[in-house]
KEVEXTOR-884529 format. One line per 4 residues: their letters; for each residue y, x, z of N, C-alpha, C. Coordinates in steps of 0.1 Angstrom, whole numbers. Layout:
BEGIN
A = Y:X:Z:Y:X:Z:Y:X:Z  ...
END
This chain:
BEGIN
MEVR = -270:243:-55:-268:241:-41:-281:234:-35  -285:239:-23:-297:233:-17:-292:225:-5  -298:214:-3:-294:205:9:-307:202:17  -306:203:30:-318:201:38:-313:194:51
FSPA = -322:185:56:-320:179:69:-327:188:79  -321:189:91:-328:196:102:-340:187:106  -351:193:113:-363:185:116:-360:173:125  -350:175:134:-346:163:143:-337:153:137
SRAL = -334:155:124:-324:147:117:-310:146:123  -307:157:130:-294:158:137:-283:165:128  -287:172:118:-277:180:111:-281:180:96  -271:182:88:-273:184:74:-268:198:70
FLFP = -277:206:63:-273:220:60:-271:221:45  -260:228:41:-258:231:27:-259:246:25  -267:250:15:-268:264:12:-265:266:-2  -259:278:-6:-256:290:2:-243:290:9
SCQT = -235:278:9:-222:279:15:-222:280:30  -234:278:36:-236:279:51:-227:270:59  -224:258:53:-217:248:61:-227:239:68  -225:236:81:-233:227:88:-225:216:93
LSLS = -230:204:90:-223:191:94:-232:184:104  -227:183:117:-234:177:127:-233:162:127  -243:155:128:-243:140:129:-240:136:143  -234:125:145:-230:121:158:-242:117:167
KPCP = -253:113:160:-265:109:168:-277:111:158  -289:111:164:-301:112:155:-301:101:146  -306:104:134:-305:94:123:-319:91:118  -326:81:123:-339:77:118:-337:72:104
FSEP = -347:75:95:-346:71:81:-347:56:79  -350:49:90:-351:34:89:-337:28:91  -327:36:94:-314:31:96:-304:39:88  -292:32:84:-282:40:77:-277:51:86
APEV = -274:62:80:-268:73:87:-253:71:89  -247:77:99:-232:77:100:-226:84:89  -213:82:87:-205:89:77:-205:103:80  -206:112:70:-205:126:71:-194:131:63
RMNR = -186:140:69:-175:146:61:-177:161:58  -174:165:46:-175:178:42:-162:185:39  -161:198:41:-149:205:39:-146:207:24  -156:208:16:-155:211:2:-146:200:-5
PALL = -135:204:-12:-127:194:-18:-134:185:-28  -145:190:-34:-152:182:-44:-161:171:-37  -163:172:-24:-172:163:-17:-165:158:-5  -156:149:-6:-148:145:5:-155:136:15
TLAL = -163:127:9:-170:117:18:-183:114:12  -194:114:20:-207:110:15:-212:100:25  -217:88:20:-224:79:28:-238:81:26  -245:86:36:-260:89:35:-268:77:39
LCLS = -275:71:30:-282:59:33:-297:60:31  -304:64:42:-319:64:42:-325:71:30  -321:84:28:-325:91:16:-340:95:17  -347:95:6:-360:101:5:-358:115:-2
SLSF = -348:116:-10:-345:130:-16:-330:129:-21  -324:141:-22:-310:143:-26:-309:155:-34  -302:155:-45:-300:167:-53:-286:166:-60  -280:177:-62:-267:178:-68:-269:183:-82
TSAT = -263:176:-91:-264:181:-105:-251:189:-109  -240:187:-102:-228:196:-104:-220:195:-92  -208:201:-92:-200:201:-80:-194:187:-77  -195:178:-86:-189:165:-84:-198:153:-87
SVQT = -211:156:-89:-220:144:-91:-232:145:-82  -238:134:-79:-249:133:-69:-260:124:-75  -272:129:-74:-284:121:-78:-292:118:-65  -298:106:-64:-306:102:-53:-318:95:-57
QGQA = -328:95:-48:-339:87:-49:-340:79:-35  -343:67:-35:-341:58:-24:-328:50:-25  -321:49:-15:-308:41:-16:-297:50:-21  -286:43:-24:-275:50:-31:-267:60:-22
VQNQ = -262:70:-28:-253:79:-22:-240:78:-30  -229:76:-23:-216:74:-29:-208:87:-28  -204:93:-39:-195:104:-38:-181:100:-42  -173:98:-32:-159:92:-34:-150:102:-41
AAQA = -154:114:-43:-146:124:-50:-150:125:-65  -159:116:-69:-162:117:-83:-150:115:-92  -150:122:-103:-139:121:-112:-137:107:-119  -126:101:-116:-124:88:-121:-115:89:-134
PELR = -117:80:-144:-109:82:-156:-94:80:-153  -86:86:-161:-71:84:-160:-66:75:-170  -58:65:-166:-52:55:-175:-38:60:-178  -35:60:-191:-21:63:-195:-12:51:-195
PSRS = 0:53:-191:9:42:-190:12:36:-204  14:23:-204:17:16:-216:32:15:-218  40:16:-208:54:16:-209:60:25:-198  72:32:-201:80:39:-192:94:33:-192
LPVS = 98:29:-180:111:22:-179:121:31:-172  132:34:-178:143:42:-172:151:34:-162  146:34:-150:152:25:-139:166:30:-135  167:43:-133:179:48:-127:182:62:-131
AVYA = 195:66:-130:199:80:-132:197:88:-120  193:82:-109:192:88:-96:178:87:-90  174:74:-88:162:72:-80:156:58:-83  143:58:-85:136:45:-87:127:42:-74
GALA = 132:33:-66:126:31:-53:119:18:-50  120:8:-59:115:-5:-56:112:-13:-69  102:-21:-68:98:-30:-79:90:-42:-74  90:-53:-82:82:-65:-79:80:-73:-92
FSPD = 68:-78:-94:66:-88:-105:71:-102:-100  77:-109:-109:80:-123:-106:67:-131:-105  66:-142:-97:54:-149:-95:48:-155:-108  57:-158:-118:52:-163:-131:47:-152:-140
GKWL = 48:-139:-136:43:-128:-144:52:-124:-156  63:-131:-158:71:-128:-170:80:-116:-168  84:-112:-156:94:-102:-153:88:-91:-144  92:-79:-146:91:-68:-137:106:-65:-133
VTGG = 108:-66:-120:122:-63:-115:122:-50:-107  131:-41:-110:132:-28:-104:145:-26:-97  145:-17:-87:157:-14:-80:159:1:-80  172:5:-83:176:19:-85:185:24:-75
GEGL = 188:37:-76:197:44:-67:211:40:-68  215:34:-79:229:30:-80:232:16:-75  222:10:-69:224:-3:-63:221:-14:-73  216:-11:-85:214:-21:-95:199:-26:-95
IQWW = 198:-39:-97:185:-46:-98:183:-50:-112  173:-45:-119:172:-47:-134:159:-56:-136  160:-64:-146:150:-74:-150:144:-69:-163  131:-66:-163:124:-61:-175:114:-72:-179
PVGG = 115:-77:-192:105:-86:-196:91:-79:-198  81:-85:-192:68:-78:-192:63:-75:-206  67:-84:-216:62:-82:-229:72:-74:-238  83:-69:-232:92:-62:-240:97:-49:-234
QSVE = 107:-42:-240:111:-29:-235:126:-30:-230  134:-38:-235:148:-38:-231:151:-44:-218  163:-41:-212:167:-47:-199:173:-60:-203  168:-71:-196:174:-84:-199:186:-87:-191
GQLG = 187:-83:-179:198:-86:-171:198:-77:-158  210:-76:-152:211:-68:-140:218:-76:-129  213:-75:-117:220:-80:-105:229:-69:-100  241:-72:-96:249:-62:-90:258:-55:-100
RGPS = 260:-60:-112:268:-53:-122:283:-55:-118  287:-66:-113:301:-68:-110:305:-61:-97  317:-56:-96:322:-48:-84:319:-56:-71  320:-69:-71:318:-76:-58:304:-78:-55
LRQP = 295:-76:-64:281:-79:-62:272:-66:-62  278:-55:-66:271:-42:-66:265:-40:-52  252:-36:-51:246:-33:-38:249:-19:-34  254:-17:-22:258:-4:-18:245:5:-16
GAVT = 245:17:-22:234:26:-20:222:21:-27  211:29:-26:199:27:-33:192:14:-28  186:7:-38:177:-4:-35:163:1:-32  159:-1:-19:147:5:-15:135:-5:-13
ALAF = 137:-18:-15:126:-27:-14:130:-40:-21  121:-47:-27:123:-60:-34:112:-69:-31  114:-82:-30:104:-92:-28:108:-105:-34  100:-112:-41:102:-125:-46:97:-135:-36
SPDG = 104:-147:-34:98:-158:-27:86:-163:-35  76:-169:-28:64:-173:-36:66:-182:-47  77:-191:-46:79:-200:-57:88:-194:-68  92:-181:-66:100:-174:-76:115:-178:-77
SKLA = 119:-186:-67:133:-190:-68:143:-181:-61  138:-172:-53:147:-162:-46:141:-148:-48  150:-138:-47:147:-124:-47:155:-118:-36  147:-111:-27:154:-104:-16:153:-89:-18
AISG = 164:-82:-14:165:-68:-17:171:-61:-5  166:-49:-1:171:-40:9:181:-31:2  193:-30:8:204:-21:3:206:-10:12  213:0:6:215:13:14:225:11:25
DGRV = 232:0:26:242:-2:37:235:-8:49  222:-10:49:215:-15:61:215:-30:61  217:-37:50:217:-51:49:206:-56:39  203:-68:41:193:-75:31:201:-86:24
RVWA = 200:-86:11:206:-96:3:196:-105:-4  198:-118:-3:189:-127:-10:197:-134:-21  190:-133:-33:196:-138:-45:189:-150:-51  196:-159:-57:190:-170:-64:186:-165:-78
VQGR = 174:-166:-81:169:-162:-95:176:-170:-106  176:-183:-104:183:-191:-114:198:-188:-113  204:-183:-123:218:-179:-123:221:-165:-117  211:-159:-110:212:-146:-105:224:-144:-97
TLLL = 226:-153:-87:238:-153:-78:234:-150:-64  243:-144:-56:240:-140:-42:240:-153:-33  230:-155:-26:229:-166:-16:232:-162:-2  226:-151:3:228:-147:17:229:-132:18
TLDP = 236:-128:28:236:-114:32:232:-114:47  221:-107:50:215:-107:63:218:-93:69  223:-93:81:226:-80:88:218:-79:100  207:-71:100:198:-70:111:204:-61:122
QTYY = 216:-55:120:223:-47:129:215:-35:134  208:-29:125:201:-16:127:207:-6:118  205:6:121:211:17:112:206:16:98  193:12:96:188:11:83:177:0:83
VTAL = 174:-6:71:163:-15:70:152:-9:62  140:-11:66:129:-4:60:119:-13:52  118:-26:56:108:-35:50:112:-49:51  107:-57:42:109:-72:42:97:-79:36
AFSP = 95:-91:39:84:-99:34:88:-114:35  85:-122:25:86:-136:25:74:-143:31  76:-153:39:64:-161:43:59:-169:31  47:-173:31:41:-180:19:48:-193:16
DGLT = 54:-200:26:62:-212:22:76:-209:18  80:-197:18:93:-193:14:105:-196:23  102:-201:35:112:-206:44:117:-195:53  109:-184:55:112:-174:65:111:-160:58
LATA = 120:-151:62:120:-138:57:119:-129:69  109:-120:69:107:-110:79:113:-97:75  121:-91:84:127:-78:81:124:-68:92  124:-55:89:122:-45:99:132:-33:96
GGDN = 136:-26:107:145:-15:105:143:-5:115  153:4:116:152:15:125:165:20:130  165:27:141:177:33:147:172:46:153  178:57:149:173:70:155:180:73:168
SAQA = 187:64:174:194:67:187:184:65:198  188:69:210:180:68:222:178:53:226  186:44:221:185:30:224:178:23:213  167:28:208:161:23:196:150:13:198
SAAN = 147:10:211:135:1:213:137:-13:207  149:-18:208:152:-31:202:152:-30:187  156:-19:182:156:-17:167:142:-16:161  133:-11:169:119:-10:163:112:-23:164
SVKL = 117:-33:159:112:-47:160:112:-53:146  106:-65:146:106:-73:134:114:-85:136  123:-88:127:131:-100:129:126:-111:119  125:-123:123:122:-135:115:134:-143:112
WDLA = 138:-144:100:150:-151:96:147:-165:90  154:-175:95:154:-188:88:163:-188:76  158:-189:64:166:-188:52:175:-200:50  172:-211:56:181:-222:54:194:-220:62
SGRV = 194:-214:73:206:-211:81:211:-197:80  202:-188:76:206:-174:77:206:-168:90  199:-174:100:199:-169:114:185:-164:118  185:-155:128:173:-150:133:166:-161:142
QGSL = 154:-164:139:146:-174:147:136:-168:156  135:-155:156:125:-148:164:124:-133:162  119:-126:172:118:-111:171:104:-108:176  98:-98:170:84:-93:174:86:-79:178
RGHG = 83:-76:191:86:-63:196:73:-57:202  71:-44:201:59:-38:206:56:-24:201  61:-21:188:59:-8:182:68:2:190  62:14:190:69:25:197:78:34:188
DVVT = 79:30:175:87:38:166:91:28:155  98:33:145:103:25:134:92:18:127  94:5:124:85:-3:116:88:0:102  78:4:94:80:8:80:75:-2:70
SLAF = 67:-12:73:61:-21:63:57:-34:69  57:-44:61:54:-58:66:46:-65:55  38:-75:60:31:-83:50:26:-96:58  29:-108:52:24:-120:57:10:-123:52
SPDG = 1:-129:60:-12:-133:55:-10:-145:45  -19:-147:36:-17:-158:27:-15:-172:33  -21:-174:45:-19:-187:51:-6:-188:59  1:-177:61:14:-176:68:12:-176:83
LTLA = 0:-176:88:-2:-176:103:0:-162:109  -3:-152:102:-3:-138:107:7:-129:99  13:-121:107:22:-110:101:17:-97:105  15:-88:95:11:-74:98:23:-65:97
SGSR = 24:-55:106:35:-45:106:29:-32:108  34:-22:99:30:-8:101:41:0:106  38:11:113:49:18:120:47:33:120  58:40:122:57:54:124:50:58:137
DRTV = 47:48:146:39:51:158:24:52:154  21:52:141:7:54:136:-2:42:138  4:31:142:-4:19:143:0:8:134  -10:-2:132:-7:-15:126:-8:-25:136
RLWD = 1:-35:136:0:-46:145:-1:-59:138  -9:-68:143:-11:-81:137:-5:-91:147  4:-100:142:11:-109:151:8:-124:147  8:-132:158:7:-147:156:21:-151:153
VAGQ = 24:-156:141:38:-159:137:43:-170:145  36:-181:147:41:-193:154:44:-190:168  35:-183:175:37:-180:189:45:-167:191  47:-160:181:54:-147:181:48:-138:192
LPLW = 34:-137:191:27:-129:201:18:-119:193  15:-108:199:6:-98:193:-9:-103:193  -16:-100:182:-30:-103:182:-39:-91:183  -36:-81:175:-44:-69:174:-34:-57:172
TLSG = -38:-46:178:-32:-33:175:-43:-24:168  -41:-20:156:-51:-13:148:-47:2:148  -55:10:155:-52:24:156:-62:33:149  -58:45:146:-68:54:139:-61:64:129
HADY = -50:59:123:-43:68:114:-37:80:122  -37:92:115:-32:104:121:-18:107:119  -11:98:111:3:100:108:10:86:106  22:86:102:29:74:100:21:64:91
VSAV = 22:51:95:17:41:86:28:37:77  26:38:64:37:37:54:37:23:47  25:17:46:23:5:38:12:-4:44  14:-17:43:3:-27:46:3:-38:36
AFSP = -9:-43:33:-11:-54:24:-23:-62:28  -22:-76:27:-33:-84:29:-41:-87:16  -54:-88:17:-62:-92:6:-58:-107:3  -60:-111:-10:-56:-125:-13:-63:-136:-5
DGAA = -75:-133:0:-82:-143:8:-78:-142:23  -70:-132:27:-66:-130:40:-76:-124:50  -88:-121:45:-99:-116:53:-97:-101:57  -90:-94:48:-89:-79:50:-74:-75:49
LASG = -72:-64:56:-58:-58:55:-60:-44:52  -52:-39:42:-51:-25:38:-39:-19:44  -41:-6:49:-30:1:55:-30:15:48  -18:20:44:-17:33:38:-9:42:48
SLDG = -12:55:48:-6:64:58:-2:77:52  7:84:58:11:97:55:0:107:58  -11:103:65:-22:111:67:-31:113:54  -27:105:44:-35:107:31:-46:97:30
TARL = -47:87:39:-59:78:38:-53:64:37  -62:55:31:-60:41:32:-71:35:40  -68:26:49:-79:20:57:-79:5:54  -92:-1:54:-94:-15:52:-99:-20:65
WNVQ = -92:-31:70:-95:-36:84:-100:-51:82  -109:-55:91:-113:-69:92:-102:-76:101  -96:-86:95:-84:-93:101:-89:-101:113  -101:-106:113:-106:-115:123:-109:-108:136
DGRL = -114:-96:136:-117:-88:148:-110:-75:149  -102:-71:140:-94:-59:141:-102:-46:139  -115:-48:134:-123:-36:132:-121:-29:119  -123:-16:119:-122:-8:106:-134:-11:98
QREL = -132:-14:85:-143:-16:76:-146:-3:68  -136:3:63:-138:16:56:-125:23:54  -127:36:51:-115:45:49:-116:51:35  -105:52:28:-105:57:15:-96:70:15
SAPG = -102:81:10:-95:93:10:-96:100:-3  -85:106:-8:-85:113:-21:-75:123:-21  -77:133:-30:-66:143:-32:-53:136:-36  -42:141:-32:-29:135:-35:-19:135:-24
GPLE = -24:138:-12:-14:139:-1:-11:125:5  0:125:12:4:113:19:6:100:10  2:89:15:3:76:7:16:69:11  22:63:1:35:56:3:33:41:1
AVAF = 23:37:-7:22:23:-11:8:19:-13  5:6:-10:-8:0:-13:-6:-14:-18  -15:-19:-27:-15:-32:-32:-29:-37:-36  -32:-49:-33:-44:-56:-37:-43:-62:-51
SPDG = -53:-62:-59:-53:-70:-71:-54:-85:-67  -50:-93:-76:-50:-108:-73:-63:-114:-69  -74:-108:-74:-87:-113:-70:-93:-106:-58  -86:-96:-53:-90:-89:-41:-101:-79:-43
QRLL = -105:-77:-55:-116:-67:-58:-112:-53:-59  -99:-51:-61:-94:-37:-64:-82:-35:-54  -81:-22:-50:-70:-17:-42:-63:-6:-49  -50:-7:-50:-42:4:-57:-34:11:-46
TGAQ = -35:25:-46:-27:33:-37:-18:42:-44  -7:45:-38:3:54:-44:5:66:-35  5:78:-40:6:90:-32:17:99:-36  20:109:-28:31:118:-30:29:128:-41
DGRA = 17:129:-47:14:137:-58:18:131:-71  24:119:-70:29:112:-82:19:104:-89  7:102:-83:-3:94:-90:-6:81:-82  -10:71:-89:-16:59:-83:-31:59:-85
RLWN = -38:54:-76:-53:54:-77:-58:40:-75  -68:36:-84:-74:23:-83:-88:25:-77  -91:16:-67:-103:17:-59:-110:4:-60  -124:4:-58:-131:-8:-56:-130:-11:-41
AQSG = -123:-23:-38:-120:-26:-24:-133:-30:-16  -144:-33:-23:-156:-37:-16:-164:-25:-12  -165:-15:-21:-174:-3:-19:-166:9:-15  -153:9:-18:-145:21:-16:-147:32:-27
APIA = -153:28:-38:-155:38:-49:-142:39:-57  -138:51:-61:-127:53:-70:-130:48:-84  -120:41:-90:-122:35:-103:-114:43:-114  -102:45:-111:-93:51:-121:-81:58:-114
TLGR = -75:67:-121:-62:73:-117:-51:69:-127  -40:65:-121:-29:61:-129:-17:71:-127  -13:77:-137:-2:87:-135:3:93:-148  13:101:-146:17:107:-134:32:108:-134
FGDG = 38:107:-122:53:109:-120:55:124:-116  68:127:-117:72:140:-112:76:140:-98  75:129:-91:78:127:-77:68:117:-72  68:115:-59:58:106:-52:60:92:-56
VQAL = 49:84:-56:50:70:-59:56:63:-47  66:55:-49:74:48:-39:70:33:-37  66:27:-48:63:13:-47:52:10:-58  44:-1:-55:33:-5:-64:33:-20:-65
AFSP = 28:-25:-76:25:-40:-77:16:-42:-88  7:-53:-86:-1:-59:-97:7:-71:-103  5:-73:-116:10:-85:-121:1:-97:-116  7:-109:-116:-1:-120:-110:-14:-123:-116
DGTS = -16:-119:-129:-29:-122:-135:-38:-109:-134  -33:-99:-128:-41:-87:-126:-43:-78:-139  -37:-81:-150:-39:-73:-162:-30:-61:-163  -20:-61:-154:-10:-50:-154:-8:-45:-140
AAAA = -4:-32:-139:0:-26:-127:13:-18:-129  21:-17:-119:34:-10:-121:36:-1:-108  44:10:-110:47:18:-99:61:24:-102  68:26:-91:82:33:-91:80:47:-86
GGRD = 87:56:-93:85:70:-91:96:78:-84  104:72:-76:114:79:-68:123:88:-76  124:100:-73:133:110:-80:129:112:-94  117:107:-98:114:108:-113:122:98:-121
RRAL = 128:88:-114:138:79:-119:133:69:-129  119:68:-130:113:58:-139:104:49:-131  101:38:-138:89:30:-134:79:30:-145  66:31:-142:56:31:-152:48:18:-151
LWSV = 44:13:-163:36:1:-164:23:4:-171  11:0:-165:-2:2:-171:-9:-11:-174  -16:-11:-185:-25:-22:-188:-38:-19:-182  -44:-28:-174:-56:-26:-167:-68:-32:-176
PASL = -76:-23:-181:-87:-29:-190:-96:-39:-182  -102:-48:-189:-110:-58:-183:-122:-51:-176  -127:-40:-181:-138:-33:-175:-135:-27:-162  -122:-25:-159:-118:-19:-146:-113:-30:-136
R = -113:-42:-140:-107:-52:-131:-118:-58:-121
END
């Protein structure tokens, strides 16, 4: 394949495929060029940085002289799972690591919440085994309080249940009074639980909001409204001052928690926003979308830092590693993908399920990653080598 710049540096030509990619503005070689997108599946994104020459050694590799060219479609190694956990006979939709890293907790289609020792294979215990405690319908989301004393779960009956980890007993049942609940998140101090839900009726504007619950009283202490469609995902910043919400309206909103006021509306996704996650230092926010991309945003000014795109279709989940250097995405092709959060380079592929990835999590020490596989009915656990962390 031959690659040439036009004399005015306005276009890049590929031969013999006869594809022409127009740059948005002239690109002097003293400045970085804008991002260029190619239609070839093997060359999804190229960042062209003041090249003195460019040559292709194969369909998926790039050589440069001058500054680096990043081929984000380069073949990343595939990690095999270290454990396969039979979560459910129906559906595996949720998981979370305990803050001390000793347990992986999973939620299944039968309403059971199972506790798996990270160092072992057998199920240690189940929430919801007794008839009075069984959660109605599938468990679709799980979250531990930061101190590990509580576990919150979304149930198929449209309610949120909060359990005491010690003794594994039910503490609270929260009823947001929406048709279904889609997301939850604990504040860093563990005193507040944010929930979001949806209502497909014509009177859904109030339902497309975020509720802030005081866990001491079990009462709503505030609501955040502004999204034009169902809120799908929630995340608190590490300092607890900001809450991020993703929505089917294709936007992400950042909220001032104390003032219950909007800070930023982050737009650009071409389909539903399905997942949001803050970096551990709170400086960046990742959003995943059914448009098949993950976006990294600057929290201070709301600007887009970079976009990650890979084969695999719509994204359902995103998670930062504990050190913030890696981002994990889960797609409907049944694979999770590990990325360098700083450069956007793909690092590894983790797979594969027979259904889309529904939930993702890193262990607190970053040595393990886990994913739930929906109708595949399993959760998979991977050991992340030190070389990839």
